[in-house]
N, C-alpha and C positions, 0 to 999 in steps of 0.2 A: 418628517425630517429624512433627508435622503442619506443613505449609507454609501459615502464615495470611496470606498477601498476596493481592494482587487476582487474582479469576478471574470473567471474564465472557464472555458471548456475545451478539452481536447486541444490546448495549447493556443486557442483563439481568445483574445483579450475582448470580452464583450462590452467592458465599459466605453469602447470606442462608438457604440450604438445605443446603449441603454444606460439608465442611472437606476439603481436599485434603492429601493424605500422600505422594503421589508422581506425578511427571510423566516419561512415558517418550516422548523425543523424540531425534531426531539433533542432534548438536552443531550441524551446519549444513546447507543443502540440497547436493544432489549433482546432477552433470551427467549428462544423456544425450547422448552424444557418437556422432555418425555418422561412420564412418571410411570413406576410399575408399582402395583399392589402386592403386597406380601400376605398371603393368609395368617391370621393370629397376630398380626403386628398392626400397631395404630399407625395412622399416617401412610406414607409412602417412601419409595426410594426413587432417587433420579437415576435413570437409566442412560441418558444422555442429554446433551444440551448442545446448542448452536446459536450462534448470534444472527439475529435476522437482519434481512435487508430493510431499509425504510426509504420513504418518500420525503423529499425537499421541495418546497414550492418557493420560487423567488419571483417576488412582484416587483415590476420595472416599469419605468417610462421610458419610451423613445426619446433620444436627443432630437431627431429631426422634427421639423413642423410641417414644412412644405409638403404637400401630398405626394410630388414626385420623389422628393428625397426619403419620405417614409416608405414608399413602395421599393426604393432601390435599396433601403437598408432591410427591408422585410425579407427580400430575395436572398441578402447574405446570410441573415440569420436563419433562414429556412434551410440553407445547405449546411451551416455549422450545426444546426440543432435538429437534423432529419431524425425521425421517428426511428428509435432503436440503436442511435448512432452511440457509441461508447468512446469514454475518455477520462481524463482526469478532470475533476470538478473543483475549483478553489472558488470558496465563498467568501463574502465580505466578512471582515472580522475573524478570519479563520487562522490568523497569525502564521500564514505561510503554509498551514496544512492542506493537503489535497486528498480527494476521495475518489475511488474508481466507481462510475456511474454510467448510467445508461439514459439518453434523454428519452421521455415518454411521449413528446410530441403532441400535436393537436392543439398548441397555443393559438388563441385569437387576439387580434388587435381590438381595443376599445373603439367605440364609435367616436371619439373625439378626434377632431381633425388635426389639431395641434398636440404634439407630444401624447400620441396615444400610449394607454397603458397595455401591458402585456405580461401574463403571469406564465412562467417557464416551471416545468415540473422535471425532476428528475429521480430515478431510481437509483438509490446508493446499493451496489451490489456487494461490496466490500465494507462493512461499516467501520472498520479499523482504518483510521487516516494514516496517510503517509507524510513524514516530516523530511528533515534535511537528509542529504546522502552523506555517509561517514564513511572513513577509512582508518584502519588501526593495523599496526605491524606488530607481531610478536615473534621474537627469537628465543628459544628455550622455553621459558615460563613467564606469563604476564597476565596482565588483566585488561579486558575491554569493557567500557561502559556503553551500553546501547544508545542511551539519550532519549529513548521514548518510554512509555508505560507499558506496551505490549512487546511480546517477544517479536524478535526480527532474525529472519534467516539470511547470513551472509554468503557471499561468493568468496571463496578462499583459493588464493593462487600461491605457488611456493616452487622454488627449485631445488628439490630435495637433495642431500649430498649423499645420504645412505637410504639402503633398503632393509626392510619394508618402512615406508613412511606412515605415521600416525600424528593425527591432531585429536586432542583430548579436551573435553569440558571438565575441568577437574572440580566443578561445583557437584555434577551430577554422574560423573563417570562416564559418560556418553563418549564415544570416540568414531572417528572414520579411519580406517587403515587399508592402505593400497600396498599390495605386495610386488608392485612393478620393479624393475632394475633401475636405480637411480644412481646418477653418477655426478651430480652438480651441474646438468647440461639440459635436463628435461624439464620442462615446465608442467606442473601438475595442477588441475583447476578442479575444485568441488563446488558444485551448485548446490547448497545445502535446502534450497526451496524445491528445486526439480530431482532432488536426490540423485544426482549424476555426478561421475567423476570422469575427466578426461586426461590424456598425457599428449601434449603436443596437438591438441584438438582432436584426437582419436579417443572413443570411449573405452574405458577400463573398468573391470569389476573391482569391488571393495570385497574385504574379508569378511566371513561370516562373523556376525556380533557387531559389525559396524553400525552404527545410527546415526544418520544425518540430524545435527542438533541445532537448536536456535539460541541466540543471545537473550538472556533474561531481560524482562522489561522492568526498568526501575531500579536496577542494580547491576553491579559489575561482575561480568562472568570470568572466571579463571581460565586460560587457555594454555595448553602445553602442546610443543611441537618436538617431534623427534630429532629433526635436523633442518637446518637451512632457516628462512624468515618467511613466515607466513603473513601475507597481507589480506586483510579481512575488509569486504566493502559490502554496505549495506544501506538501505532505507529505514530511518526511524519509523516505528509504528505507534500511534497514540490511539488509546479508547476514547 
């Protein structure tokens, strides 16, 4: 049975060229766990862990049947799916979620002259999927719902009215504070993922003790700003 839903890579809709009939992937990502043995203690301690990359194989049939049309579409796919090319991968039945992936390349067409089959392989380098883009505004104190199951790091913009300016995660106590001179005219931007602060586009330092925080997954995060209205923008993250 064909799976006739969305399938794209790097912004190119691959359903223009192929029909998907099977997707082979794990239910979810797995952990690579480093264990430390402690003398005199049964078992072990977990010293560190990280989510592992995984491979997805998508089995397809070409739409084209005429040999000339097959070759023309093959050339298009070869450019879109060049070995090592990276981009967002949207799989059939993914409910709109996308994954950061690298095309492994090397796919071969089957010997069938009509609607040849082709298996495409992708290495999912970031196993936590991306969902909808979200925006929320907070003046004073408020709560922000991530919308995903994994933590997400937002970009925060604000035009502070007073100095210093601080944004605080009231659930954890983490905060970011900028000591620049604000008068209600300068735009401050915090990139929580890149751990970068700018004022009107120029890099500025944050105070000692600042911690660029994430929005919790699966729960609302309390946010407090010292002045102005902070606008938070992020992509949902889903395990």
